[in-house]
C-alpha positions in Angstrom: 109.5 94.2 93.2 105.7 94.1 93.8 105.5 97.6 92.3 107.2 96.5 89.1 104.7 93.6 88.7 101.9 96.0 89.3 103.1 98.5 86.7 103.7 95.7 84.2 100.1 94.5 84.9 98.7 98.0 84.3 100.7 98.5 81.1 99.8 95.0 79.9 96.2 95.7 80.6 96.3 98.8 78.4 98.2 96.9 75.7 95.8 94.0 75.7 92.7 96.1 75.9 93.6 97.9 72.8 95.4 95.2 70.8 92.3 94.0 69.2 92.3 96.7 66.6 95.9 97.4 65.6 95.0 99.9 62.9 93.3 102.1 65.5 96.4 101.9 67.7 98.6 103.4 65.0 96.3 106.3 64.3 97.1 109.4 66.2 94.2 110.3 68.5 92.7 113.7 68.2 94.2 116.2 70.7 97.0 113.8 71.6 98.8 114.8 74.7 102.5 114.5 75.0 104.2 111.2 76.0 105.4 113.0 79.2 101.8 113.7 80.1 100.9 110.1 79.6 103.7 109.1 81.9 102.4 111.5 84.5 98.9 110.0 84.0 100.2 106.5 84.5 102.0 107.5 87.7 98.8 109.0 88.9 96.9 105.7 88.0 99.5 103.8 90.0 99.0 106.2 93.0 95.3 105.9 92.8 95.4 102.1 92.7 97.8 102.2 95.7 95.5 104.4 97.6 92.5 102.3 96.9 94.3 99.1 97.9 95.5 100.7 101.2 92.1 102.1 102.0 90.5 100.8 105.3 88.0 97.9 104.9 85.1 100.1 105.8 85.7 102.3 102.7 83.6 101.5 99.6 86.6 100.9 97.4 84.7 101.1 94.1 83.2 104.4 95.0 86.6 105.6 96.3 88.3 104.5 93.1 85.7 106.2 91.0 86.0 109.4 92.9 89.8 109.3 92.5 89.7 108.6 88.8 87.2 111.4 88.3 89.7 113.7 89.9 92.4 112.4 87.6 90.2 113.0 84.5 89.5 116.5 85.7 93.3 117.2 86.5 94.2 116.4 82.9 91.0 117.7 81.4 90.2 114.5 79.5 87.5 111.9 79.5 87.9 108.1 80.0 88.0 107.4 76.3 90.7 110.0 75.7 92.8 108.7 78.5 92.6 105.2 77.2 93.3 106.3 73.6 96.4 108.3 74.6 97.8 105.4 76.7 96.9 102.9 73.9 98.6 105.1 71.3 101.9 105.4 73.1 101.9 101.7 74.2 101.1 100.4 70.6 104.8 100.8 69.8 107.2 98.6 71.7 109.9 101.1 71.9 107.6 103.8 73.1 106.0 101.4 75.6 109.4 100.4 76.9 110.3 104.1 77.3 107.1 104.9 79.1 107.4 101.9 81.4 111.0 102.7 82.3 110.3 106.4 82.9 107.3 105.6 85.1 109.2 103.0 87.1 112.2 105.4 87.5 110.0 108.2 88.8 108.2 105.8 91.2 111.5 104.6 92.5 112.6 108.2 93.0 109.3 109.0 94.9 109.9 106.0 97.1 113.4 107.0 98.0 112.2 110.5 98.8 109.5 109.2 101.1 111.9 106.8 102.7 114.4 109.6 103.3 111.6 111.8 104.8 110.5 109.0 107.1 114.1 108.4 108.1 114.6 112.1 108.9 111.4 112.2 111.0 112.6 109.2 113.0 116.0 110.8 113.5 114.4 114.0 114.7 112.1 112.1 117.0 115.0 110.2 118.5 117.0 113.4 119.0 114.0 115.0 120.8 113.8 112.0 123.1 117.5 112.4 124.0 117.1 116.1 124.6 
């Protein structure tokens, strides 16, 4: 449930951030990436935020976040303004925003299930080794 609130917060931030100029939101940004790519970007944003929040106290979280976001921008070969304009474009339409949100949430759920299954398998293997 926490993750859903967090995703909604991220999406709401992008929607509010760009809601001031509605005409700009409807214009297709130059070199627009696919909606699928934007979904992947948002998943990466969620992962970055999770990593920063889970970082040990001695880590400079601002520096760590900047480093991770720079890697994200390199991964997709975009700059911060492009990333923001792509996300804003797809989130400016309610139906697109709902589709993006649902797809991101579904993928994050699938990733969590996969991680839980791997952890369960590791515990099972550990318990079998103890018995042997």
